[in-house]
C-alpha positions in Angstrom: -12.3 2.2 -4.8 -8.8 4.0 -5.2 -5.6 2.9 -5.8 -2.1 4.7 -6.1 0.0 2.6 -8.1 4.0 3.1 -7.7 6.1 1.5 -10.4 9.0 0.0 -8.4 12.5 -2.0 -8.7 11.7 -3.8 -5.8 9.1 -3.5 -2.5 8.1 -4.9 0.3 5.8 -5.4 2.9 6.9 -7.0 6.7 4.3 -7.3 9.7 6.0 -7.8 12.9 9.6 -7.7 11.7 8.4 -10.8 9.1 8.4 -10.1 5.2 4.3 -10.7 4.3 5.3 -10.0 0.5 7.9 -9.3 -1.1 8.6 -8.5 -5.6 10.9 -7.3 -7.4 10.3 -5.2 -10.6 6.3 -4.2 -10.6 3.7 -2.3 -9.4 3.4 -1.7 -5.6 -0.4 -0.9 -5.2 -2.2 0.9 -2.3 -5.9 -0.2 -2.1 -8.5 1.9 -0.8 -11.8 0.5 -0.1 -14.8 2.7 0.0 -18.4 1.8 1.7 -20.4 2.1 -1.8 -17.9 -0.6 -4.1 -18.7 -3.3 -5.6 -18.1 -6.1 -8.2 -17.6 -3.7 -11.1 -15.4 -1.2 -9.4 -12.8 -4.3 -9.0 -13.1 -5.3 -12.3 -11.9 -2.0 -13.6 -8.9 -1.2 -11.3 -8.0 -4.6 -12.3 -8.0 -4.2 -15.9 -6.4 -0.8 -15.7 -3.5 -2.0 -13.4 -2.5 -5.3 -16.0 -2.5 -2.9 -18.7 -1.5 0.3 -17.7 1.8 0.9 -20.2 3.7 2.7 -17.6 7.1 0.6 -18.3 9.6 1.2 -20.8 10.6 0.0 -24.1 13.7 -0.2 -25.7 13.4 3.6 -27.7 12.9 5.0 -23.9 9.3 5.4 -23.8 6.6 4.4 -21.8 4.9 1.7 -23.3 5.2 -1.7 -21.4 3.1 -3.3 -18.9 3.6 -5.3 -15.8 3.1 -8.3 -17.5 4.8 -7.0 -20.6 8.2 -7.1 -18.4 7.1 -9.9 -17.0 7.1 -8.3 -13.0 5.2 -8.3 -10.1 2.4 -7.1 -8.2 2.3 -6.0 -4.5 -1.2 -5.3 -3.1 -1.3 -3.5 0.4 -4.5 -2.3 1.7 -4.6 1.3 2.7 -8.1 3.1 4.1 -5.9 6.0 4.5 -6.8 6.6 0.9 -9.8 7.7 1.7 -9.2 10.3 4.6 -11.0 13.7 4.6 -8.8 16.6 5.8 -11.2 19.2 4.8 -12.4 20.6 8.4 -10.1 20.5 10.7 -6.7 19.4 11.1 -7.2 15.2 12.2 -8.6 13.0 9.1 -12.2 11.5 8.6 -12.3 7.9 7.6 -15.8 7.6 7.6 -15.5 7.3 3.3 -13.5 4.3 4.5 -14.9 1.0 3.9 -15.7 -0.9 8.2 -13.7 -4.3 7.5 -16.9 -5.8 7.6 -17.8 -4.8 3.7 -14.0 -4.5 3.0 -12.5 -7.5 3.9 -14.5 -9.3 1.7 -14.0 -6.8 -1.1 -10.1 -6.7 -0.4 -10.3 -10.5 -0.8 -12.5 -10.9 -4.5 -10.2 -8.1 -5.1 -6.7 -10.0 -5.0 -8.8 -13.2 -6.2 -9.5 -12.0 -9.8 -5.7 -10.1 -9.6 -4.2 -13.5 -9.3 -7.4 -15.2 -11.8 -6.2 -12.3 -14.2 -3.1 -11.7 -13.8 -0.1 -14.2 -15.2 2.8 -13.0 -12.8 3.0 -13.1 -9.4 0.6 -11.3 -7.3 2.2 -10.4 -3.5 0.3 -9.0 -0.2 0.3 -6.7 3.3 -2.3 -8.2 5.8 -5.9 -6.3 5.9 -5.4 -3.9 8.9 -2.0 -5.3 10.4 -0.2 -2.5 10.9 3.1 -3.1 8.0 6.1 -1.6 7.2 6.4 -0.5 3.0 10.0 -0.4 1.8 10.1 0.1 -1.6 12.3 1.6 -4.3 10.4 3.9 -7.4 11.5 3.3 -10.4 11.0 6.3 -12.2 9.7 7.9 -9.9 5.9 7.1 -11.4 3.5 7.5 -9.4 -0.4 6.9 -10.8 -4.1 7.4 -8.9 -7.0 5.9 -10.2 -10.5 5.9 -8.6 -13.4 4.1 -10.1 -15.4 6.3 -9.5 -13.6 8.7 -11.0 -12.4 7.1 -14.5 -11.3 10.6 -15.7 -9.2 10.9 -12.9 
């Protein structure tokens, strides 16, 4: 699993003009799922997302987690995180999990995140054409990959 985490002042996702998910201060998490991903990948990522200290404390240091600041998390599925543009100009998405694998993992990821996190968790809709709005705070953007935990 691969995520792009953005610290936001606010974020929302709309589908066909209707708001599907919306948060104030918190994290926008773009989630990509590969065909080889499993429960251990999501467990590692969920722990990292919740505990990642990227919010500033009273001294201006990034020392607080989303949970510490009472923020929310907005999760948006994004199969394009596994795009490969190695050959040619049209990206290949063969590493992205097929929906029959990805949807159950996505739903399990959300259930585990909601169980582990005390704040609000909002979502987009898997496979939908979504419009995502955000005000990146910082900007702070972090990329995590469960298969490359040193990334």
